[in-house]
N, CA, C and O atoms as CSV, one atom per row, in Angstrom:
chain,resi,resn,atom,element,x,y,z
A,1,MET,N,N,124.150,-109.699,-107.430
A,1,MET,CA,C,122.276,-110.313,-108.530
A,1,MET,C,C,121.899,-110.297,-109.440
A,1,MET,O,O,121.600,-109.120,-109.643
A,2,ILE,N,N,121.642,-110.916,-110.345
A,2,ILE,CA,C,121.147,-110.738,-111.340
A,2,ILE,C,C,120.239,-110.115,-111.623
A,2,ILE,O,O,119.158,-110.155,-111.035
A,3,ASP,N,N,120.621,-109.150,-112.956
A,3,ASP,CA,C,119.430,-108.043,-113.303
A,3,ASP,C,C,118.103,-109.052,-113.821
A,3,ASP,O,O,118.497,-109.953,-114.562
A,4,VAL,N,N,117.228,-109.057,-113.670
A,4,VAL,CA,C,115.982,-109.840,-114.108
A,4,VAL,C,C,115.145,-108.869,-115.567
A,4,VAL,O,O,114.496,-107.825,-115.635
A,5,ILE,N,N,115.565,-109.802,-116.456
A,5,ILE,CA,C,115.236,-109.330,-117.949
A,5,ILE,C,C,113.537,-109.980,-118.438
A,5,ILE,O,O,113.241,-111.160,-118.627
A,6,CYS,N,N,112.838,-109.037,-118.523
A,6,CYS,CA,C,111.407,-109.742,-118.876
A,6,CYS,C,C,110.604,-109.184,-120.564
A,6,CYS,O,O,109.648,-108.465,-120.852
A,7,PRO,N,N,111.938,-110.234,-121.600
A,7,PRO,CA,C,111.957,-109.874,-122.554
A,7,PRO,C,C,110.171,-110.695,-123.406
A,7,PRO,O,O,109.504,-111.391,-122.640
A,8,ASP,N,N,109.627,-110.497,-124.911
A,8,ASP,CA,C,108.253,-111.605,-124.809
A,8,ASP,C,C,108.799,-112.595,-125.119
A,8,ASP,O,O,109.859,-112.707,-125.733
A,9,ASN,N,N,108.087,-113.431,-124.701
A,9,ASN,CA,C,107.559,-114.621,-125.576
A,9,ASN,C,C,107.719,-114.892,-126.583
A,9,ASN,O,O,106.894,-114.241,-127.225
A,10,ILE,N,N,108.437,-115.634,-127.405
A,10,ILE,CA,C,108.474,-115.806,-128.989
A,10,ILE,C,C,107.763,-117.556,-129.024
A,10,ILE,O,O,107.922,-118.379,-128.123
A,11,LEU,N,N,107.030,-117.767,-130.233
A,11,LEU,CA,C,105.927,-118.589,-130.403
A,11,LEU,C,C,106.659,-118.241,-131.861
A,11,LEU,O,O,106.983,-117.115,-132.239
A,12,GLU,N,N,106.835,-119.484,-132.575
A,12,GLU,CA,C,107.673,-119.473,-134.003
A,12,GLU,C,C,106.213,-120.748,-134.576
A,12,GLU,O,O,105.593,-121.492,-133.815
A,13,GLU,N,N,106.044,-120.635,-135.936
A,13,GLU,CA,C,105.525,-121.730,-136.107
A,13,GLU,C,C,106.608,-122.264,-137.459
A,13,GLU,O,O,107.255,-121.671,-138.322
A,14,ILE,N,N,106.378,-123.747,-137.073
A,14,ILE,CA,C,107.091,-124.287,-137.863
A,14,ILE,C,C,106.858,-125.459,-138.741
A,14,ILE,O,O,106.073,-126.235,-138.196
A,15,GLU,N,N,107.279,-125.889,-139.969
A,15,GLU,CA,C,107.230,-127.330,-140.614
A,15,GLU,C,C,107.672,-128.139,-139.550
A,15,GLU,O,O,108.165,-127.831,-138.465
A,16,VAL,N,N,107.266,-129.801,-140.321
A,16,VAL,CA,C,107.716,-130.513,-139.400
A,16,VAL,C,C,109.162,-130.878,-140.045
A,16,VAL,O,O,109.993,-131.446,-139.336
A,17,GLY,N,N,109.556,-130.434,-141.855
A,17,GLY,CA,C,110.734,-130.524,-141.900
A,17,GLY,C,C,111.780,-129.575,-141.075
A,17,GLY,O,O,113.000,-129.713,-141.167
A,18,GLN,N,N,111.214,-128.707,-140.352
A,18,GLN,CA,C,112.106,-127.729,-139.785
A,18,GLN,C,C,112.681,-128.193,-138.533
A,18,GLN,O,O,113.636,-127.549,-138.098
A,19,LEU,N,N,112.272,-129.185,-137.887
A,19,LEU,CA,C,112.282,-129.105,-136.302
A,19,LEU,C,C,113.442,-129.382,-136.833
A,19,LEU,O,O,113.984,-128.448,-137.424
A,20,LEU,N,N,114.097,-130.591,-136.793
A,20,LEU,CA,C,115.440,-130.992,-136.324
A,20,LEU,C,C,116.493,-129.744,-136.472
A,20,LEU,O,O,117.039,-129.384,-135.429
A,21,THR,N,N,116.861,-128.972,-137.831
A,21,THR,CA,C,117.053,-127.957,-137.791
A,21,THR,C,C,117.451,-126.763,-137.064
A,21,THR,O,O,118.489,-126.102,-137.088
A,22,ARG,N,N,115.824,-126.596,-136.088
A,22,ARG,CA,C,115.612,-125.407,-135.458
A,22,ARG,C,C,115.998,-126.136,-134.070
A,22,ARG,O,O,116.785,-125.391,-133.485
A,23,VAL,N,N,115.797,-127.084,-133.457
A,23,VAL,CA,C,115.896,-127.685,-132.395
A,23,VAL,C,C,117.986,-127.714,-132.327
A,23,VAL,O,O,118.978,-127.557,-131.615
A,24,MET,N,N,117.653,-127.930,-133.218
A,24,MET,CA,C,119.563,-127.442,-133.032
A,24,MET,C,C,120.702,-126.127,-133.279
A,24,MET,O,O,121.918,-125.967,-133.176
A,25,GLN,N,N,119.663,-125.424,-133.615
A,25,GLN,CA,C,120.383,-124.221,-133.332
A,25,GLN,C,C,119.729,-123.463,-131.995
A,25,GLN,O,O,120.166,-122.459,-131.434
A,26,MET,N,N,118.678,-124.165,-131.694
A,26,MET,CA,C,118.117,-123.731,-130.010
A,26,MET,C,C,119.213,-124.473,-128.943
A,26,MET,O,O,119.378,-123.973,-127.830
A,27,LYS,N,N,119.865,-125.556,-129.302
A,27,LYS,CA,C,120.564,-125.719,-128.085
A,27,LYS,C,C,122.393,-125.382,-128.829
A,27,LYS,O,O,123.398,-125.559,-128.142
A,28,ARG,N,N,122.434,-124.983,-130.034
A,28,ARG,CA,C,123.575,-124.355,-130.093
A,28,ARG,C,C,123.773,-123.119,-129.408
A,28,ARG,O,O,124.750,-122.851,-128.707
A,29,GLU,N,N,122.567,-122.206,-129.702
A,29,GLU,CA,C,122.248,-120.806,-129.216
A,29,GLU,C,C,122.103,-121.244,-127.411
A,29,GLU,O,O,121.352,-120.434,-126.868
A,30,HIS,N,N,122.435,-121.900,-126.802
A,30,HIS,CA,C,122.325,-122.278,-125.523
A,30,HIS,C,C,121.300,-122.494,-124.689
A,30,HIS,O,O,121.407,-122.823,-123.508
A,31,TYR,N,N,119.959,-122.253,-125.494
A,31,TYR,CA,C,118.075,-122.464,-125.163
A,31,TYR,C,C,118.609,-123.921,-124.534
A,31,TYR,O,O,119.465,-124.637,-125.053
A,32,ARG,N,N,117.916,-124.169,-123.330
A,32,ARG,CA,C,117.194,-125.806,-123.090
A,32,ARG,C,C,115.751,-126.091,-123.061
A,32,ARG,O,O,114.903,-125.332,-122.592
A,33,LEU,N,N,115.554,-127.130,-123.545
A,33,LEU,CA,C,114.588,-127.526,-123.865
A,33,LEU,C,C,113.770,-127.751,-122.387
A,33,LEU,O,O,114.239,-128.536,-121.563
A,34,ALA,N,N,112.342,-126.903,-122.079
A,34,ALA,CA,C,111.765,-126.607,-121.107
A,34,ALA,C,C,110.675,-127.632,-120.982
A,34,ALA,O,O,110.750,-128.378,-120.005
A,35,GLN,N,N,109.911,-127.751,-121.618
A,35,GLN,CA,C,108.366,-128.854,-122.030
A,35,GLN,C,C,108.575,-128.858,-123.315
A,35,GLN,O,O,109.424,-128.249,-123.966
A,36,ILE,N,N,107.462,-129.835,-123.768
A,36,ILE,CA,C,106.997,-130.628,-125.406
A,36,ILE,C,C,105.548,-131.044,-125.011
A,36,ILE,O,O,105.191,-132.118,-124.526
A,37,CYS,N,N,104.487,-129.515,-125.453
A,37,CYS,CA,C,102.894,-130.286,-125.146
A,37,CYS,C,C,102.765,-130.701,-126.141
A,37,CYS,O,O,103.537,-130.611,-127.096
A,38,ALA,N,N,101.705,-131.254,-126.072
A,38,ALA,CA,C,100.756,-131.682,-127.253
A,38,ALA,C,C,99.467,-131.543,-127.105
A,38,ALA,O,O,99.104,-131.808,-125.959
A,39,ALA,N,N,98.659,-131.241,-127.798
A,39,ALA,CA,C,96.917,-131.278,-127.614
A,39,ALA,C,C,96.376,-131.579,-129.036
A,39,ALA,O,O,96.998,-131.488,-130.094
A,40,TYR,N,N,94.782,-132.046,-128.796
A,40,TYR,CA,C,94.120,-132.263,-130.166
A,40,TYR,C,C,93.071,-131.223,-130.194
A,40,TYR,O,O,92.153,-131.162,-129.376
A,41,ILE,N,N,93.263,-130.375,-131.219
A,41,ILE,CA,C,92.486,-129.173,-131.833
A,41,ILE,C,C,91.958,-129.262,-132.721
A,41,ILE,O,O,92.610,-129.410,-133.754
A,42,ASN,N,N,90.394,-129.214,-132.782
A,42,ASN,CA,C,90.580,-129.318,-134.524
A,42,ASN,C,C,91.116,-130.246,-135.337
A,42,ASN,O,O,92.032,-130.115,-136.149
A,43,GLU,N,N,90.307,-131.445,-134.984
A,43,GLU,CA,C,91.059,-133.024,-135.802
A,43,GLU,C,C,92.492,-132.386,-136.017
A,43,GLU,O,O,92.680,-132.481,-137.230
A,44,LYS,N,N,93.268,-131.961,-135.612
A,44,LYS,CA,C,94.670,-131.987,-135.976
A,44,LYS,C,C,95.144,-131.908,-134.511
A,44,LYS,O,O,94.387,-131.599,-133.590
A,45,LEU,N,N,96.762,-132.280,-134.323
A,45,LEU,CA,C,97.473,-132.185,-133.612
A,45,LEU,C,C,98.486,-131.296,-133.315
A,45,LEU,O,O,99.264,-130.929,-134.196
A,46,GLU,N,N,98.590,-130.797,-131.847
A,46,GLU,CA,C,99.317,-129.018,-131.748
A,46,GLU,C,C,100.730,-129.269,-131.471
A,46,GLU,O,O,100.894,-128.687,-130.398
A,47,LEU,N,N,101.545,-129.651,-131.713
A,47,LEU,CA,C,102.691,-129.752,-130.714
A,47,LEU,C,C,103.618,-128.635,-130.440
A,47,LEU,O,O,103.903,-127.910,-131.393
A,48,SER,N,N,104.204,-128.352,-129.124
A,48,SER,CA,C,104.531,-127.107,-129.207
A,48,SER,C,C,105.902,-127.679,-128.067
A,48,SER,O,O,105.683,-128.346,-127.056
A,49,TYR,N,N,107.422,-127.190,-128.570
A,49,TYR,CA,C,108.448,-127.584,-128.363
A,49,TYR,C,C,108.838,-125.989,-127.540
A,49,TYR,O,O,108.916,-125.017,-128.292
A,50,SER,N,N,109.077,-125.753,-125.983
A,50,SER,CA,C,109.489,-124.981,-126.061
A,50,SER,C,C,110.820,-125.074,-125.522
A,50,SER,O,O,111.259,-126.152,-125.121
A,51,PHE,N,N,111.499,-123.995,-125.487
A,51,PHE,CA,C,112.796,-123.795,-124.800
A,51,PHE,C,C,112.931,-122.428,-124.090
A,51,PHE,O,O,112.213,-121.463,-124.353
A,52,ALA,N,N,114.156,-122.436,-122.939
A,52,ALA,CA,C,114.381,-121.629,-122.477
A,52,ALA,C,C,115.958,-120.759,-122.038
A,52,ALA,O,O,116.926,-121.432,-121.685
A,53,ASP,N,N,116.028,-119.474,-122.106
A,53,ASP,CA,C,117.763,-118.985,-122.146
A,53,ASP,C,C,117.573,-118.658,-120.409
A,53,ASP,O,O,116.893,-117.779,-119.879
A,54,ASP,N,N,118.381,-119.641,-119.817
A,54,ASP,CA,C,118.090,-118.680,-118.608
A,54,ASP,C,C,118.666,-117.776,-117.983
A,54,ASP,O,O,118.463,-117.337,-116.851
A,55,LEU,N,N,119.621,-117.422,-118.993
A,55,LEU,CA,C,120.005,-115.965,-118.665
A,55,LEU,C,C,119.181,-114.547,-118.557
A,55,LEU,O,O,118.997,-113.757,-117.632
A,56,SER,N,N,118.693,-114.602,-120.188
A,56,SER,CA,C,117.787,-113.637,-120.325
A,56,SER,C,C,116.411,-113.669,-120.301
A,56,SER,O,O,115.634,-112.910,-120.880
A,57,TYR,N,N,116.096,-114.887,-119.373
A,57,TYR,CA,C,114.316,-115.264,-119.754
A,57,TYR,C,C,113.724,-115.536,-120.730
A,57,TYR,O,O,112.515,-115.693,-120.905
A,58,GLU,N,N,114.580,-115.601,-121.419
A,58,GLU,CA,C,113.925,-116.042,-123.231
A,58,GLU,C,C,113.126,-116.942,-123.362
A,58,GLU,O,O,113.680,-117.940,-122.901
A,59,PHE,N,N,111.958,-117.248,-123.783
A,59,PHE,CA,C,110.958,-118.440,-123.620
A,59,PHE,C,C,110.515,-118.374,-124.963
A,59,PHE,O,O,109.561,-117.612,-125.119
A,60,VAL,N,N,111.066,-119.141,-126.319
A,60,VAL,CA,C,111.104,-119.252,-127.720
A,60,VAL,C,C,109.840,-121.075,-127.374
A,60,VAL,O,O,109.966,-122.099,-126.701
A,61,THR,N,N,108.683,-120.449,-128.402
A,61,THR,CA,C,108.241,-121.998,-128.463
A,61,THR,C,C,108.210,-122.245,-130.110
A,61,THR,O,O,108.198,-121.378,-130.983
A,62,LEU,N,N,108.199,-123.697,-130.267
A,62,LEU,CA,C,108.029,-124.291,-131.477
A,62,LEU,C,C,106.686,-125.124,-131.717
A,62,LEU,O,O,106.174,-126.040,-131.074
A,63,ARG,N,N,106.268,-124.383,-133.022
A,63,ARG,CA,C,104.610,-125.095,-133.208
A,63,ARG,C,C,104.730,-125.345,-133.847
A,63,ARG,O,O,105.406,-124.655,-134.611
A,64,MET,N,N,104.081,-126.958,-134.400
A,64,MET,CA,C,103.707,-127.627,-135.363
A,64,MET,C,C,102.210,-127.663,-135.074
A,64,MET,O,O,101.491,-127.571,-134.079
A,65,VAL,N,N,102.072,-127.824,-136.277
A,65,VAL,CA,C,99.874,-128.257,-136.397
A,65,VAL,C,C,100.206,-129.152,-137.291
A,65,VAL,O,O,101.069,-128.943,-138.144
A,66,ILE,N,N,99.565,-130.205,-137.181
A,66,ILE,CA,C,100.227,-131.613,-138.114
A,66,ILE,C,C,98.683,-132.060,-138.065
A,66,ILE,O,O,97.986,-131.667,-137.130
A,67,ASP,N,N,98.120,-132.930,-139.131
A,67,ASP,CA,C,97.503,-133.854,-139.169
A,67,ASP,C,C,97.871,-135.146,-138.335
A,67,ASP,O,O,98.932,-135.679,-138.662
A,68,PRO,N,N,97.154,-135.731,-137.304
A,68,PRO,CA,C,96.840,-137.206,-136.585
A,68,PRO,C,C,98.119,-138.375,-137.101
A,68,PRO,O,O,98.750,-139.119,-136.350
A,69,ASP,N,N,98.266,-138.244,-138.762
A,69,ASP,CA,C,98.582,-139.584,-139.172
A,69,ASP,C,C,100.197,-139.232,-139.607
A,69,ASP,O,O,100.892,-140.044,-140.218
A,70,THR,N,N,100.588,-138.119,-139.259
A,70,THR,CA,C,101.933,-137.058,-139.736
A,70,THR,C,C,103.043,-137.245,-138.870
A,70,THR,O,O,103.275,-136.503,-137.916
A,71,GLU,N,N,103.900,-138.465,-139.267
A,71,GLU,CA,C,105.221,-138.885,-138.687
A,71,GLU,C,C,106.053,-137.971,-138.316
A,71,GLU,O,O,106.341,-137.283,-139.296
A,72,VAL,N,N,106.987,-137.363,-136.657
A,72,VAL,CA,C,107.624,-136.485,-136.507
A,72,VAL,C,C,108.234,-137.021,-135.911
A,72,VAL,O,O,107.947,-137.678,-134.910
A,73,PRO,N,N,109.672,-136.774,-136.632
A,73,PRO,CA,C,110.981,-137.212,-136.240
A,73,PRO,C,C,111.221,-136.634,-134.790
A,73,PRO,O,O,110.760,-135.549,-134.434
A,74,SER,N,N,112.163,-137.650,-133.797
A,74,SER,CA,C,112.438,-137.629,-132.839
A,74,SER,C,C,113.820,-136.554,-132.276
A,74,SER,O,O,114.836,-136.717,-132.951
A,75,ILE,N,N,113.903,-135.834,-131.493
A,75,ILE,CA,C,114.580,-134.808,-130.942
A,75,ILE,C,C,115.614,-135.638,-130.196
A,75,ILE,O,O,116.773,-135.253,-130.352
A,76,THR,N,N,115.446,-136.602,-129.487
A,76,THR,CA,C,116.808,-137.435,-128.507
A,76,THR,C,C,117.739,-137.480,-129.214
A,76,THR,O,O,118.654,-137.147,-128.461
A,77,GLU,N,N,118.378,-137.762,-130.661
A,77,GLU,CA,C,119.701,-137.549,-130.404
A,77,GLU,C,C,120.083,-136.121,-130.351
A,77,GLU,O,O,121.307,-136.226,-130.271
A,78,ILE,N,N,119.872,-135.086,-130.345
A,78,ILE,CA,C,120.200,-134.184,-130.183
A,78,ILE,C,C,119.674,-133.775,-128.569
A,78,ILE,O,O,120.630,-133.145,-128.118
A,79,ILE,N,N,119.020,-133.815,-127.916
A,79,ILE,CA,C,118.490,-133.500,-126.478
A,79,ILE,C,C,117.954,-134.883,-126.252
A,79,ILE,O,O,116.966,-135.353,-126.815
A,80,PRO,N,N,118.784,-135.539,-125.286
A,80,PRO,CA,C,117.917,-136.967,-124.816
A,80,PRO,C,C,116.994,-136.704,-124.091
A,80,PRO,O,O,116.055,-137.477,-124.281
A,81,HIS,N,N,116.778,-135.826,-123.193
A,81,HIS,CA,C,116.096,-136.008,-122.040
A,81,HIS,C,C,114.971,-136.172,-122.843
A,81,HIS,O,O,114.481,-137.278,-122.613
A,82,ALA,N,N,114.468,-135.672,-123.526
A,82,ALA,CA,C,113.286,-134.970,-124.741
A,82,ALA,C,C,112.817,-136.304,-124.583
A,82,ALA,O,O,111.591,-136.269,-124.679
A,83,LEU,N,N,113.398,-137.973,-124.297
A,83,LEU,CA,C,112.477,-139.530,-124.564
A,83,LEU,C,C,111.189,-139.473,-123.744
A,83,LEU,O,O,110.138,-140.017,-124.081
A,84,PHE,N,N,111.427,-138.581,-122.357
A,84,PHE,CA,C,109.605,-138.670,-121.688
A,84,PHE,C,C,108.764,-137.715,-122.501
A,84,PHE,O,O,107.853,-138.093,-123.237
A,85,HIS,N,N,109.092,-136.551,-122.340
A,85,HIS,CA,C,108.032,-135.771,-123.150
A,85,HIS,C,C,107.836,-136.715,-124.537
A,85,HIS,O,O,106.659,-137.056,-124.416
A,86,GLU,N,N,108.278,-137.266,-125.660
A,86,GLU,CA,C,107.432,-137.323,-126.639
A,86,GLU,C,C,107.432,-138.906,-126.210
A,86,GLU,O,O,106.432,-139.388,-126.742
A,87,ASN,N,N,108.091,-139.860,-125.516
A,87,ASN,CA,C,106.991,-140.946,-124.834
A,87,ASN,C,C,106.012,-140.803,-124.835
A,87,ASN,O,O,105.248,-141.511,-125.492
A,88,GLU,N,N,105.534,-139.557,-123.893
A,88,GLU,CA,C,104.336,-139.253,-123.411
A,88,GLU,C,C,103.375,-139.039,-124.499
A,88,GLU,O,O,102.663,-139.993,-124.813
A,89,MET,N,N,103.265,-138.020,-125.065
A,89,MET,CA,C,102.884,-137.473,-126.722
A,89,MET,C,C,102.786,-138.936,-127.467
A,89,MET,O,O,101.768,-139.165,-128.121
A,90,LYS,N,N,103.488,-139.613,-127.410
A,90,LYS,CA,C,102.594,-141.243,-128.460
A,90,LYS,C,C,102.281,-141.912,-127.267
A,90,LYS,O,O,101.443,-142.799,-127.428
A,91,GLU,N,N,102.629,-141.789,-126.292
A,91,GLU,CA,C,101.047,-142.884,-125.848
A,91,GLU,C,C,100.138,-142.103,-125.267
A,91,GLU,O,O,99.733,-142.851,-124.378
A,92,LEU,N,N,99.477,-141.001,-125.151
A,92,LEU,CA,C,98.606,-140.577,-124.965
A,92,LEU,C,C,98.084,-139.771,-125.694
A,92,LEU,O,O,97.006,-139.443,-125.200
A,93,PHE,N,N,98.378,-138.998,-127.118
A,93,PHE,CA,C,98.098,-138.066,-128.185
A,93,PHE,C,C,97.845,-139.225,-128.809
A,93,PHE,O,O,96.637,-139.400,-128.967
A,94,GLY,N,N,98.982,-140.651,-129.500
A,94,GLY,CA,C,98.685,-140.627,-130.631
A,94,GLY,C,C,99.920,-140.791,-131.605
A,94,GLY,O,O,100.184,-141.677,-132.418
A,95,VAL,N,N,100.891,-139.106,-131.083
A,95,VAL,CA,C,101.377,-138.659,-131.725
A,95,VAL,C,C,102.808,-139.541,-132.412
A,95,VAL,O,O,103.685,-139.974,-131.664
A,96,LYS,N,N,102.863,-139.710,-133.900
A,96,LYS,CA,C,104.108,-140.543,-134.712
A,96,LYS,C,C,105.207,-140.132,-134.451
A,96,LYS,O,O,105.766,-139.114,-134.861
A,97,VAL,N,N,105.607,-141.012,-133.665
A,97,VAL,CA,C,107.447,-140.294,-133.235
A,97,VAL,C,C,108.482,-141.310,-133.394
A,97,VAL,O,O,108.408,-142.468,-132.983
A,98,GLN,N,N,109.678,-140.652,-134.173
A,98,GLN,CA,C,109.780,-141.414,-135.216
A,98,GLN,C,C,110.880,-141.613,-134.570
A,98,GLN,O,O,111.235,-140.722,-133.798
A,99,MET,N,N,111.694,-142.799,-134.703
A,99,MET,CA,C,113.357,-143.018,-133.579
A,99,MET,C,C,113.340,-142.547,-132.342
A,99,MET,O,O,114.125,-141.605,-132.235
A,100,ILE,N,N,112.690,-142.842,-131.208
A,100,ILE,CA,C,112.925,-142.009,-130.449
A,100,ILE,C,C,114.306,-142.780,-129.419
A,100,ILE,O,O,114.594,-143.973,-129.317
A,101,SER,N,N,114.848,-141.766,-128.872
A,101,SER,CA,C,115.921,-143.065,-128.375
A,101,SER,C,C,116.116,-144.145,-127.517
A,101,SER,O,O,117.076,-144.898,-127.354
A,102,LEU,N,N,114.721,-144.053,-126.863
A,102,LEU,CA,C,114.615,-144.947,-125.731
A,102,LEU,C,C,112.992,-145.030,-125.645
A,102,LEU,O,O,112.357,-144.622,-124.672
A,103,ASP,N,N,112.271,-145.762,-127.087
A,103,ASP,CA,C,110.722,-145.854,-126.862
A,103,ASP,C,C,110.241,-147.035,-125.855
A,103,ASP,O,O,110.704,-148.165,-126.012
A,104,TYR,N,N,109.319,-146.768,-124.831
A,104,TYR,CA,C,108.856,-146.831,-124.026
A,104,TYR,C,C,107.370,-147.627,-124.456
A,104,TYR,O,O,106.540,-147.760,-123.556
A,105,ASP,N,N,107.136,-148.009,-125.464
A,105,ASP,CA,C,106.217,-148.649,-126.708
A,105,ASP,C,C,104.629,-148.440,-125.514
A,105,ASP,O,O,104.239,-149.441,-124.913
A,106,ASN,N,N,104.050,-147.379,-125.367
A,106,ASN,CA,C,103.341,-147.238,-124.808
A,106,ASN,C,C,103.141,-147.887,-123.626
A,106,ASN,O,O,101.986,-148.059,-123.236
A,107,LYS,N,N,104.221,-148.341,-122.887
A,107,LYS,CA,C,104.241,-148.774,-121.565
A,107,LYS,C,C,105.062,-147.385,-120.386
A,107,LYS,O,O,105.711,-147.670,-119.379
A,108,LEU,N,N,104.846,-146.242,-120.780
A,108,LEU,CA,C,105.575,-144.752,-119.471
A,108,LEU,C,C,104.058,-145.111,-118.596
A,108,LEU,O,O,103.988,-145.561,-117.453
A,109,TYR,N,N,103.480,-144.937,-119.057
A,109,TYR,CA,C,102.061,-144.725,-118.147
A,109,TYR,C,C,101.364,-146.167,-117.703
A,109,TYR,O,O,101.326,-147.016,-118.594
A,110,ARG,N,N,100.750,-146.562,-116.268
A,110,ARG,CA,C,100.178,-147.787,-116.389
A,110,ARG,C,C,98.875,-147.576,-116.536
A,110,ARG,O,O,98.168,-147.525,-115.529
A,111,ILE,N,N,98.276,-147.402,-117.933
A,111,ILE,CA,C,97.142,-146.816,-118.399
A,111,ILE,C,C,96.261,-148.275,-119.137
A,111,ILE,O,O,96.862,-149.064,-119.866
A,112,THR,N,N,94.935,-148.414,-118.829
A,112,THR,CA,C,94.425,-149.217,-119.875
A,112,THR,C,C,94.255,-148.850,-121.175
A,112,THR,O,O,94.650,-149.625,-122.046
A,113,GLU,N,N,93.692,-147.714,-121.506
A,113,GLU,CA,C,93.340,-146.812,-122.384
A,113,GLU,C,C,94.387,-146.289,-123.496
A,113,GLU,O,O,95.166,-145.335,-123.522
A,114,GLU,N,N,94.051,-147.394,-124.465
A,114,GLU,CA,C,95.167,-146.405,-125.680
A,114,GLU,C,C,94.487,-145.186,-125.897
A,114,GLU,O,O,93.272,-144.989,-125.918
A,115,THR,N,N,95.656,-144.190,-126.098
A,115,THR,CA,C,95.443,-142.932,-126.746
A,115,THR,C,C,94.497,-142.263,-125.696
A,115,THR,O,O,93.410,-142.625,-126.147
A,116,PRO,N,N,94.265,-141.664,-124.799
A,116,PRO,CA,C,93.038,-140.981,-123.708
A,116,PRO,C,C,92.288,-139.956,-124.412
A,116,PRO,O,O,91.115,-139.872,-124.775
A,117,PHE,N,N,93.467,-139.079,-124.515
A,117,PHE,CA,C,92.996,-137.561,-124.715
A,117,PHE,C,C,93.163,-137.352,-126.187
A,117,PHE,O,O,93.651,-136.314,-126.635
A,118,LEU,N,N,92.664,-138.567,-127.108
A,118,LEU,CA,C,92.209,-138.391,-128.622
A,118,LEU,C,C,90.515,-138.717,-128.079
A,118,LEU,O,O,90.098,-139.214,-127.033
A,119,PRO,N,N,89.941,-138.296,-129.057
A,119,PRO,CA,C,88.205,-138.857,-129.068
A,119,PRO,C,C,87.914,-139.839,-129.334
A,119,PRO,O,O,88.654,-140.405,-130.139
A,120,LYS,N,N,86.666,-140.614,-128.812
A,120,LYS,CA,C,87.143,-141.825,-129.104
A,120,LYS,C,C,86.299,-142.453,-130.811
A,120,LYS,O,O,85.295,-142.006,-131.365
A,121,LYS,N,N,87.071,-143.427,-131.166
A,121,LYS,CA,C,86.743,-143.448,-132.356
A,121,LYS,C,C,85.643,-144.204,-132.692
A,121,LYS,O,O,85.558,-145.306,-132.149
A,122,GLY,N,N,84.818,-143.881,-133.428
A,122,GLY,CA,C,83.357,-144.341,-134.012
A,122,GLY,C,C,82.171,-143.367,-132.647
A,122,GLY,O,O,81.361,-143.744,-131.799
A,123,GLY,N,N,82.667,-142.105,-133.084
A,123,GLY,CA,C,82.099,-141.105,-131.601
A,123,GLY,C,C,81.422,-141.210,-130.443
A,123,GLY,O,O,80.631,-140.398,-129.963
A,124,GLU,N,N,81.817,-142.393,-129.960
A,124,GLU,CA,C,81.851,-143.038,-128.436
A,124,GLU,C,C,81.540,-142.359,-128.165
A,124,GLU,O,O,81.308,-142.220,-126.964
């Protein structure tokens, strides 16, 4: 039976230019992508890429706080299954993800409202 280790969760604030390098490091260190989360807070987008180590139970989150017009590189060339997370961020929050390996072009969900998790334009 495996001993359960409960280390602290790690939150690392990064810049957009650091994303691909840090994701490659996480993969090289055998962390798996657990989730990518987007949130709109104080007129900024907060993107959190969480990685888990299944042996130590360590959880590392890389967080970027960006302007809504900032372009973010896709990590799908490094972690192919990230395409679902990235398409979701793009469709629901309007995140400008560049070069997704399979871009669903805002058709991942069957919704009629554009970027439903952002405030309405014009204060509606």
